[in-house]
KOLKE-219657 format. One record per residue (C-alpha): z, y, x; residue in three letters. Coordinates in pm, whole numbers. Layout:
% KOLKE-219657
z, y, x, resn
Z, Y, X, ALA $
...
//
This chain:
% KOLKE-219657
z, y, x, resn
-1498, 0, 446, MET $
-1256, 232, 270, LYS $
-876, 212, 282, ALA $
-887, 202, -99, ARG $
-1096, -116, -89, ASP $
-852, -285, 150, LEU $
-553, -190, -68, LEU $
-721, -330, -378, ILE $
-811, -649, -188, HIS $
-453, -698, -66, LEU $
-309, -614, -407, SER $
-526, -880, -570, LEU $
-460, -1129, -291, LYS $
-82, -1087, -314, TYR $
-63, -1028, -691, ASP $
70, -676, -641, GLY $
371, -784, -430, ASP $
466, -477, -225, TRP $
640, -664, 55, HIS $
346, -901, 110, SER $
98, -612, 110, ILE $
317, -413, 351, TYR $
355, -714, 580, HIS $
-23, -766, 585, ALA $
-74, -401, 682, ILE $
211, -391, 935, LYS $
101, -709, 1113, THR $
-265, -608, 1094, ARG $
-354, -923, 905, GLU $
-705, -1037, 986, LYS $
-949, -1021, 700, PHE $
-1317, -1070, 638, ASN $
-1485, -735, 563, VAL $
-1720, -907, 318, LYS $
-1420, -1048, 128, ASP $
-1263, -700, 110, VAL $
-1587, -549, -14, GLU $
-1628, -834, -266, ALA $
-1276, -779, -401, SER $
-1334, -405, -437, ALA $
-1671, -459, -605, LYS $
-1521, -720, -837, TYR $
-1234, -486, -932, ALA $
-1472, -199, -999, GLU $
-1698, -419, -1213, GLU $
-1399, -544, -1413, GLU $
-1274, -186, -1449, LEU $
-1610, -79, -1589, ALA $
-1551, -334, -1865, ILE $
-1181, -253, -1899, LEU $
-1242, 124, -1899, ALA $
-1334, 96, -2263, LYS $
-975, -14, -2323, THR $
-812, 255, -2103, ASN $
-741, 56, -1785, TYR $
-754, 215, -1441, ALA $
-667, 148, -1076, ILE $
-527, 425, -856, VAL $
-441, 368, -489, THR $
-209, 573, -271, VAL $
-523, 712, -104, THR $
-667, 853, -429, ASP $
-624, 1215, -537, GLU $
-499, 1099, -878, GLU $
-198, 920, -724, TYR $
116, 1101, -844, PRO $
279, 1312, -570, GLU $
630, 1232, -696, TRP $
561, 862, -654, LEU $
444, 901, -294, LYS $
797, 1003, -196, SER $
962, 704, -365, SER $
1059, 410, -149, MET $
879, 185, -152, PRO $
584, 369, -303, ALA $
339, 124, -463, PRO $
14, 93, -270, PHE $
-186, 35, -588, VAL $
-110, 145, -944, LEU $
-251, -47, -1236, TYR $
-263, 175, -1544, LEU $
-311, 92, -1908, LYS $
-333, 383, -2150, ASP $
-199, 605, -1869, GLY $
114, 392, -1826, GLU $
189, 201, -1505, ILE $
194, -178, -1533, VAL $
368, -371, -1259, SER $
101, -621, -1157, LYS $
-277, -651, -1162, PRO $
-415, -682, -1513, PHE $
-429, -1026, -1668, LYS $
-771, -1161, -1592, GLY $
-810, -938, -1285, LEU $
-756, -1179, -1000, LYS $
-892, -1196, -648, LYS $
-1239, -1346, -662, PRO $
-1278, -1678, -486, GLU $
-1425, -1647, -138, ALA $
-1786, -1739, -115, SER $
-1862, -2057, 80, PRO $
-2121, -1860, 278, LYS $
-1836, -1656, 428, HIS $
-1679, -1970, 572, GLY $
-1395, -1986, 320, LYS $
-1315, -2281, 97, LYS $
-1284, -2241, -276, ARG $
-942, -2319, -417, ALA $
//
């Protein structure tokens, strides 16, 4: 599992809220690896569709993440870009996928 996948998972889970994502990392929130991988796969599949309309996701672990932004406090863990411009939250329609019942999670 990549750090990028975990950041995308937490960003979708907490709707881009920096403090919630930070708290989850700081407290070493427990997570299901399959859920993290599912979130990352879901985001990548959605991005493949959205790429035609100039959407992108860049995490603090990616080379494309702006250096100047890394030094800001608090630096966003995940950037959602549309036409090269940063949007504050995950794209409309890009939400955390519901956990699969086979992973022991209940659907909301």
